LOGU-565949 format. One record per residue (C-alpha): z, y, x; residue number from 1. Coordinates in nm, 4 decimals. Layout:
zz:yy:xx:i
Z:Y:X:NUM
...
This chain:
zz:yy:xx:i
6.2749:5.1164:10.3799:1
6.2014:5.4698:10.4960:2
6.3196:5.7551:10.2751:3
6.2561:6.1294:10.3097:4
6.2855:6.4341:10.0866:5
6.0170:6.6908:10.0144:6
6.0177:7.0140:9.8178:7
5.8007:6.9567:9.5109:8
5.7550:7.1850:9.2096:9
6.0718:7.3810:9.2806:10
6.3028:7.0916:9.3578:11
6.3792:6.8434:9.6330:12
6.2584:6.4937:9.5515:13
6.2837:6.1655:9.7359:14
5.9952:5.9642:9.8736:15
6.0563:5.5928:9.9301:16
5.8355:5.3818:10.1536:17
5.9356:5.0216:10.0803:18
5.7909:4.6969:9.9477:19
5.6720:4.8389:9.6147:20
5.4982:5.1265:9.7919:21
5.3311:4.8883:10.0391:22
5.2214:4.6602:9.7563:23
5.0665:4.9509:9.5681:24
4.8804:5.0620:9.8813:25
4.7388:4.7099:9.9238:26
4.6498:4.6998:9.5528:27
4.4539:5.0241:9.6034:28
4.2555:4.8662:9.8883:29
4.4381:4.9941:10.1966:30
4.4770:4.7627:10.4960:31
4.8359:4.8466:10.5832:32
4.8506:4.5998:10.8732:33
4.6209:4.8196:11.0820:34
4.6763:5.1502:10.9054:35
4.6022:5.4625:11.1059:36
4.5971:5.7817:10.8970:37
4.3863:5.9559:11.1628:38
4.1052:5.7081:11.1044:39
4.1216:5.7020:10.7257:40
3.7845:5.7873:10.5728:41
3.9172:6.0682:10.3530:42
4.2336:6.2258:10.4966:43
4.2253:6.5062:10.2402:44
4.3146:6.2618:9.9637:45
4.5407:6.0403:10.1723:46
4.8490:6.2640:10.2043:47
4.8706:6.3520:9.8335:48
4.8216:5.9880:9.7343:49
5.0846:5.8613:9.9800:50
5.3334:6.1251:9.8607:51
5.2577:6.0422:9.4959:52
5.3127:5.6677:9.5388:53
5.6280:5.7185:9.7459:54
5.7693:5.9577:9.4840:55
5.6953:5.7079:9.2063:56
5.8656:5.4401:9.4135:57
6.1810:5.6511:9.4160:58
6.1594:5.6883:9.0359:59
6.2168:5.3234:8.9522:60
5.8672:5.2136:9.0638:61
5.7037:5.4038:8.7781:62
5.3502:5.5312:8.8439:63
5.3839:5.7455:8.5313:64
5.6878:5.9317:8.6668:65
5.4628:6.1962:8.8235:66
5.1112:6.3259:8.7811:67
4.9050:6.2263:9.0839:68
4.7068:6.5515:9.0657:69
5.0244:6.7556:9.1198:70
5.0571:6.6071:9.4663:71
4.7130:6.7423:9.5547:72
4.8443:7.0902:9.4740:73
5.1601:7.0120:9.6719:74
4.9555:6.9100:9.9776:75
4.7508:7.2310:9.9597:76
5.0710:7.4316:10.0086:77
5.2078:7.2323:10.3016:78
5.1862:7.2893:10.6734:79
5.0136:7.0280:10.8892:80
5.3583:6.9430:11.0260:81
5.4917:6.8607:10.6788:82
5.1914:6.6417:10.5995:83
5.2378:6.4624:10.9313:84
5.6087:6.4149:10.8585:85
5.5244:6.2398:10.5304:86
5.2494:6.0216:10.6781:87
5.4677:5.9261:10.9755:88
5.7234:5.7701:10.7403:89
5.4575:5.5392:10.6049:90
């Protein structure tokens, strides 16, 4: 499992990229066997969604632990390098 920390809403939180995260991505229709974030049809929604799911994974696999929309605001404030760092862990 890959784990990183990000700064989110004034605090450092953990993102976990493990089996639950992968299962949720598949459930949402992503083909994770051939996943290439550069080819994803809507990269503007990809980074916030990946960060959201990975954060929920770190909070006892609870998709209600965070508001998905807040990660869109988070992504708006990040550098391209930070977004790449998150997507590279996936």
